[in-house]
GUGU-336463 format. One record per residue (C-alpha): x, y, z; residue in one letter. Coordinates in nm, 4 decimals, padded with zeros to 6 digits. Layout:
! residues N
<r><X>X</X><Y>Y</Y><Z>Z</Z><residu>a</residu></r>
...
This chain:
! residues 148
<r><X>-05.7680</X><Y>04.1061</Y><Z>-01.0170</Z><residu>m</residu></r>
<r><X>-05.9723</X><Y>04.3760</Y><Z>-01.2299</Z><residu>d</residu></r>
<r><X>-05.6731</X><Y>04.5025</Y><Z>-01.4111</Z><residu>y</residu></r>
<r><X>-05.5820</X><Y>04.1806</Y><Z>-01.5824</Z><residu>l</residu></r>
<r><X>-05.8158</X><Y>04.1776</Y><Z>-01.8518</Z><residu>p</residu></r>
<r><X>-05.7370</X><Y>04.5496</Y><Z>-01.9318</Z><residu>r</residu></r>
<r><X>-05.3668</X><Y>04.4754</Y><Z>-01.9504</Z><residu>i</residu></r>
<r><X>-05.4140</X><Y>04.1435</Y><Z>-02.1668</Z><residu>l</residu></r>
<r><X>-05.6498</X><Y>04.3726</Y><Z>-02.4217</Z><residu>i</residu></r>
<r><X>-05.3897</X><Y>04.6321</Y><Z>-02.3946</Z><residu>s</residu></r>
<r><X>-05.1270</X><Y>04.4026</Y><Z>-02.5014</Z><residu>i</residu></r>
<r><X>-05.3138</X><Y>04.2490</Y><Z>-02.7527</Z><residu>g</residu></r>
<r><X>-05.4438</X><Y>04.5556</Y><Z>-02.9244</Z><residu>i</residu></r>
<r><X>-05.0417</X><Y>04.7026</Y><Z>-02.8983</Z><residu>g</residu></r>
<r><X>-04.9572</X><Y>04.3811</Y><Z>-03.0852</Z><residu>i</residu></r>
<r><X>-05.1938</X><Y>04.3923</Y><Z>-03.3333</Z><residu>i</residu></r>
<r><X>-05.1029</X><Y>04.7682</Y><Z>-03.3963</Z><residu>i</residu></r>
<r><X>-04.7307</X><Y>04.6953</Y><Z>-03.4094</Z><residu>l</residu></r>
<r><X>-04.7887</X><Y>04.4433</Y><Z>-03.6693</Z><residu>l</residu></r>
<r><X>-05.0104</X><Y>04.6312</Y><Z>-03.9025</Z><residu>t</residu></r>
<r><X>-04.7888</X><Y>04.9220</Y><Z>-03.8932</Z><residu>y</residu></r>
<r><X>-04.5133</X><Y>04.6702</Y><Z>-04.0314</Z><residu>a</residu></r>
<r><X>-04.7386</X><Y>04.5496</Y><Z>-04.2579</Z><residu>a</residu></r>
<r><X>-04.8443</X><Y>04.8483</Y><Z>-04.4318</Z><residu>i</residu></r>
<r><X>-04.4713</X><Y>04.9442</Y><Z>-04.4548</Z><residu>r</residu></r>
<r><X>-04.4232</X><Y>04.6359</Y><Z>-04.6472</Z><residu>g</residu></r>
<r><X>-04.7013</X><Y>04.6973</Y><Z>-04.8766</Z><residu>y</residu></r>
<r><X>-04.5508</X><Y>05.0244</Y><Z>-04.9463</Z><residu>k</residu></r>
<r><X>-04.2048</X><Y>04.9251</Y><Z>-05.0080</Z><residu>s</residu></r>
<r><X>-04.3310</X><Y>04.7347</Y><Z>-05.3295</Z><residu>k</residu></r>
<r><X>-04.3342</X><Y>05.0745</Y><Z>-05.4543</Z><residu>k</residu></r>
<r><X>-03.9830</X><Y>05.1678</Y><Z>-05.3328</Z><residu>w</residu></r>
<r><X>-03.6916</X><Y>05.2674</Y><Z>-05.5706</Z><residu>r</residu></r>
<r><X>-03.3902</X><Y>04.9652</Y><Z>-05.5961</Z><residu>s</residu></r>
<r><X>-03.0098</X><Y>04.9934</Y><Z>-05.6189</Z><residu>t</residu></r>
<r><X>-02.7377</X><Y>04.7534</Y><Z>-05.6060</Z><residu>k</residu></r>
<r><X>-02.6014</X><Y>04.7094</Y><Z>-05.2379</Z><residu>g</residu></r>
<r><X>-02.2895</X><Y>04.4831</Y><Z>-05.0971</Z><residu>i</residu></r>
<r><X>-02.3727</X><Y>04.2284</Y><Z>-04.8094</Z><residu>l</residu></r>
<r><X>-02.1329</X><Y>04.2965</Y><Z>-04.5570</Z><residu>l</residu></r>
<r><X>-02.2599</X><Y>04.0056</Y><Z>-04.3337</Z><residu>d</residu></r>
<r><X>-02.5208</X><Y>03.7257</Y><Z>-04.3103</Z><residu>k</residu></r>
<r><X>-02.6050</X><Y>03.4652</Y><Z>-04.0368</Z><residu>g</residu></r>
<r><X>-02.8632</X><Y>03.4195</Y><Z>-03.7551</Z><residu>t</residu></r>
<r><X>-02.8417</X><Y>03.5508</Y><Z>-03.4067</Z><residu>q</residu></r>
<r><X>-02.9964</X><Y>03.4082</Y><Z>-03.1033</Z><residu>v</residu></r>
<r><X>-03.1856</X><Y>03.6076</Y><Z>-02.8367</Z><residu>h</residu></r>
<r><X>-03.1839</X><Y>03.4398</Y><Z>-02.5325</Z><residu>i</residu></r>
<r><X>-03.4232</X><Y>03.5730</Y><Z>-02.2206</Z><residu>s</residu></r>
<r><X>-03.3407</X><Y>03.4378</Y><Z>-01.8523</Z><residu>k</residu></r>
<r><X>-03.5382</X><Y>03.4360</Y><Z>-01.5559</Z><residu>a</residu></r>
<r><X>-03.4374</X><Y>03.7051</Y><Z>-01.2913</Z><residu>l</residu></r>
<r><X>-03.1868</X><Y>03.6107</Y><Z>-01.0559</Z><residu>d</residu></r>
<r><X>-03.0829</X><Y>03.2607</Y><Z>-01.2361</Z><residu>s</residu></r>
<r><X>-02.9490</X><Y>03.1403</Y><Z>-01.5368</Z><residu>n</residu></r>
<r><X>-03.2657</X><Y>02.9271</Y><Z>-01.6539</Z><residu>v</residu></r>
<r><X>-03.3498</X><Y>03.0350</Y><Z>-02.0257</Z><residu>i</residu></r>
<r><X>-03.7315</X><Y>03.1323</Y><Z>-02.0147</Z><residu>t</residu></r>
<r><X>-03.7155</X><Y>03.2306</Y><Z>-02.3880</Z><residu>w</residu></r>
<r><X>-03.4896</X><Y>03.1569</Y><Z>-02.7244</Z><residu>k</residu></r>
<r><X>-03.5375</X><Y>03.2850</Y><Z>-03.0331</Z><residu>s</residu></r>
<r><X>-03.3532</X><Y>03.3084</Y><Z>-03.3749</Z><residu>t</residu></r>
<r><X>-03.3548</X><Y>03.5763</Y><Z>-03.6161</Z><residu>h</residu></r>
<r><X>-03.2181</X><Y>03.6857</Y><Z>-03.9261</Z><residu>i</residu></r>
<r><X>-02.8448</X><Y>03.8959</Y><Z>-03.8961</Z><residu>a</residu></r>
<r><X>-02.7799</X><Y>04.0981</Y><Z>-04.2019</Z><residu>l</residu></r>
<r><X>-02.5625</X><Y>04.3914</Y><Z>-04.2600</Z><residu>q</residu></r>
<r><X>-02.5822</X><Y>04.5899</Y><Z>-04.5871</Z><residu>y</residu></r>
<r><X>-02.4412</X><Y>04.8504</Y><Z>-04.7636</Z><residu>e</residu></r>
<r><X>-02.5926</X><Y>05.0592</Y><Z>-05.0642</Z><residu>y</residu></r>
<r><X>-02.5393</X><Y>05.3938</Y><Z>-05.2121</Z><residu>e</residu></r>
<r><X>-02.8198</X><Y>05.6743</Y><Z>-05.3391</Z><residu>v</residu></r>
<r><X>-02.7797</X><Y>05.9658</Y><Z>-05.4333</Z><residu>a</residu></r>
<r><X>-02.3995</X><Y>05.9659</Y><Z>-05.3739</Z><residu>g</residu></r>
<r><X>-02.4207</X><Y>05.8657</Y><Z>-05.0042</Z><residu>e</residu></r>
<r><X>-02.3558</X><Y>05.5384</Y><Z>-04.8399</Z><residu>t</residu></r>
<r><X>-02.5954</X><Y>05.3794</Y><Z>-04.6242</Z><residu>y</residu></r>
<r><X>-02.6046</X><Y>05.0950</Y><Z>-04.3750</Z><residu>r</residu></r>
<r><X>-02.8796</X><Y>04.8543</Y><Z>-04.2912</Z><residu>s</residu></r>
<r><X>-02.9926</X><Y>04.5297</Y><Z>-04.1234</Z><residu>t</residu></r>
<r><X>-03.3558</X><Y>04.4802</Y><Z>-04.2188</Z><residu>r</residu></r>
<r><X>-03.4356</X><Y>04.2066</Y><Z>-04.4463</Z><residu>a</residu></r>
<r><X>-03.8196</X><Y>04.1989</Y><Z>-04.4033</Z><residu>t</residu></r>
<r><X>-04.0777</X><Y>04.3894</Y><Z>-04.2851</Z><residu>f</residu></r>
<r><X>-04.1244</X><Y>04.0932</Y><Z>-04.0302</Z><residu>s</residu></r>
<r><X>-03.7479</X><Y>04.0579</Y><Z>-03.8708</Z><residu>d</residu></r>
<r><X>-03.9014</X><Y>04.1240</Y><Z>-03.5118</Z><residu>m</residu></r>
<r><X>-04.1142</X><Y>03.8394</Y><Z>-03.5561</Z><residu>v</residu></r>
<r><X>-04.0446</X><Y>03.4824</Y><Z>-03.4249</Z><residu>n</residu></r>
<r><X>-03.9698</X><Y>03.2617</Y><Z>-03.7238</Z><residu>k</residu></r>
<r><X>-03.8504</X><Y>02.8723</Y><Z>-03.7418</Z><residu>p</residu></r>
<r><X>-03.5479</X><Y>02.8185</Y><Z>-03.8819</Z><residu>k</residu></r>
<r><X>-03.6346</X><Y>02.6870</Y><Z>-04.1770</Z><residu>s</residu></r>
<r><X>-03.7713</X><Y>03.0149</Y><Z>-04.3156</Z><residu>s</residu></r>
<r><X>-03.4682</X><Y>03.1895</Y><Z>-04.1885</Z><residu>l</residu></r>
<r><X>-03.2637</X><Y>02.9426</Y><Z>-04.3923</Z><residu>d</residu></r>
<r><X>-03.4814</X><Y>03.0283</Y><Z>-04.7212</Z><residu>l</residu></r>
<r><X>-03.3865</X><Y>03.3901</Y><Z>-04.6781</Z><residu>l</residu></r>
<r><X>-02.9991</X><Y>03.3179</Y><Z>-04.5994</Z><residu>l</residu></r>
<r><X>-03.0219</X><Y>03.0884</Y><Z>-04.9033</Z><residu>n</residu></r>
<r><X>-03.0901</X><Y>03.3926</Y><Z>-05.1440</Z><residu>e</residu></r>
<r><X>-02.7729</X><Y>03.5022</Y><Z>-05.0760</Z><residu>y</residu></r>
<r><X>-02.5698</X><Y>03.1675</Y><Z>-05.0087</Z><residu>a</residu></r>
<r><X>-02.3437</X><Y>03.2688</Y><Z>-05.3292</Z><residu>e</residu></r>
<r><X>-02.3782</X><Y>03.6861</Y><Z>-05.3699</Z><residu>h</residu></r>
<r><X>-02.2141</X><Y>03.9518</Y><Z>-05.2072</Z><residu>d</residu></r>
<r><X>-02.4073</X><Y>04.1836</Y><Z>-05.4486</Z><residu>y</residu></r>
<r><X>-02.7373</X><Y>04.2391</Y><Z>-05.3681</Z><residu>i</residu></r>
<r><X>-03.0646</X><Y>04.4432</Y><Z>-05.4675</Z><residu>v</residu></r>
<r><X>-03.1444</X><Y>04.6935</Y><Z>-05.1966</Z><residu>v</residu></r>
<r><X>-03.4957</X><Y>04.8655</Y><Z>-05.2132</Z><residu>y</residu></r>
<r><X>-03.5263</X><Y>05.2185</Y><Z>-05.0487</Z><residu>y</residu></r>
<r><X>-03.7501</X><Y>05.4315</Y><Z>-04.9486</Z><residu>n</residu></r>
<r><X>-03.7527</X><Y>05.7399</Y><Z>-05.2149</Z><residu>p</residu></r>
<r><X>-03.8433</X><Y>05.9834</Y><Z>-04.9203</Z><residu>a</residu></r>
<r><X>-03.6095</X><Y>05.8759</Y><Z>-04.6730</Z><residu>n</residu></r>
<r><X>-03.2889</X><Y>05.7146</Y><Z>-04.8109</Z><residu>y</residu></r>
<r><X>-03.1606</X><Y>05.5398</Y><Z>-04.5051</Z><residu>q</residu></r>
<r><X>-03.4989</X><Y>05.3318</Y><Z>-04.5087</Z><residu>d</residu></r>
<r><X>-03.4288</X><Y>05.0233</Y><Z>-04.6771</Z><residu>s</residu></r>
<r><X>-03.5495</X><Y>04.6451</Y><Z>-04.6992</Z><residu>v</residu></r>
<r><X>-03.3965</X><Y>04.3623</Y><Z>-04.9154</Z><residu>l</residu></r>
<r><X>-03.7518</X><Y>04.1686</Y><Z>-04.9289</Z><residu>f</residu></r>
<r><X>-04.0315</X><Y>04.4090</Y><Z>-05.0320</Z><residu>p</residu></r>
<r><X>-04.3632</X><Y>04.3297</Y><Z>-04.9781</Z><residu>g</residu></r>
<r><X>-04.5677</X><Y>04.1414</Y><Z>-04.6893</Z><residu>i</residu></r>
<r><X>-04.5572</X><Y>03.7833</Y><Z>-04.6155</Z><residu>s</residu></r>
<r><X>-04.7468</X><Y>03.5518</Y><Z>-04.3790</Z><residu>i</residu></r>
<r><X>-04.5201</X><Y>03.6482</Y><Z>-04.1118</Z><residu>w</residu></r>
<r><X>-04.6918</X><Y>04.0082</Y><Z>-04.0991</Z><residu>n</residu></r>
<r><X>-05.0457</X><Y>03.8334</Y><Z>-04.0659</Z><residu>i</residu></r>
<r><X>-04.9977</X><Y>03.4971</Y><Z>-03.8651</Z><residu>t</residu></r>
<r><X>-04.8754</X><Y>03.6644</Y><Z>-03.5654</Z><residu>p</residu></r>
<r><X>-05.1462</X><Y>03.9122</Y><Z>-03.5274</Z><residu>m</residu></r>
<r><X>-05.3619</X><Y>03.5677</Y><Z>-03.4104</Z><residu>l</residu></r>
<r><X>-05.1574</X><Y>03.6410</Y><Z>-03.0724</Z><residu>t</residu></r>
<r><X>-05.2730</X><Y>03.9915</Y><Z>-03.0267</Z><residu>g</residu></r>
<r><X>-05.6344</X><Y>03.8414</Y><Z>-03.1119</Z><residu>v</residu></r>
<r><X>-05.5529</X><Y>03.5700</Y><Z>-02.8397</Z><residu>l</residu></r>
<r><X>-05.4672</X><Y>03.8296</Y><Z>-02.6082</Z><residu>f</residu></r>
<r><X>-05.7828</X><Y>04.0364</Y><Z>-02.6530</Z><residu>i</residu></r>
<r><X>-05.9806</X><Y>03.6966</Y><Z>-02.6349</Z><residu>a</residu></r>
<r><X>-05.8412</X><Y>03.6091</Y><Z>-02.3047</Z><residu>a</residu></r>
<r><X>-05.8599</X><Y>03.9223</Y><Z>-02.1460</Z><residu>g</residu></r>
<r><X>-06.2644</X><Y>03.9596</Y><Z>-02.2547</Z><residu>v</residu></r>
<r><X>-06.2849</X><Y>03.5630</Y><Z>-02.1244</Z><residu>y</residu></r>
<r><X>-06.1744</X><Y>03.6838</Y><Z>-01.7691</Z><residu>i</residu></r>
<r><X>-06.3363</X><Y>04.0207</Y><Z>-01.7359</Z><residu>s</residu></r>
C-alpha cells in the first residue's frame, strides 16, 4: 500500500488549494461593484450519493439553491452563486440564515466582477466556511504522513 499515503496527501493538498482559491476570490469580491438584481428562485437542494449497485445512501448534503438575474452595461446575466463557499457542506441552520436574508425580498444587491460581469456573488468576502473545511485537507495530509 505504498500508494495510499501519496493519494491521501494529494487529496489533502487538492482540498486546500481549492478552498484557498475560493477564499482568495471571496476576499477580492469585497472590492467588486454592486448592482440591483431580482431573485428568481430561493431554497435548498439536497445532494445524495448512493453506493454502487444499490440504493443505500452513502452521503447526503444540503446546499443553498438561489437563482438571480442582474443587469450590467445593458446586458442581463443570471447566476446561482450566493457565497464563495457554496461548495462546502454547511449545517441547515447556516443555510437558513442565508435564506432568511431574502425571506421578504425579491430585489437584491448583486456584487459583480468589473473585469467579468458574468462573475457575481450575493455575499462578498470570506467566512468561516472558507477556512474551517481546510482542516479536512490537513487531516488527509496528516493521515498520509502518519501511515507512510
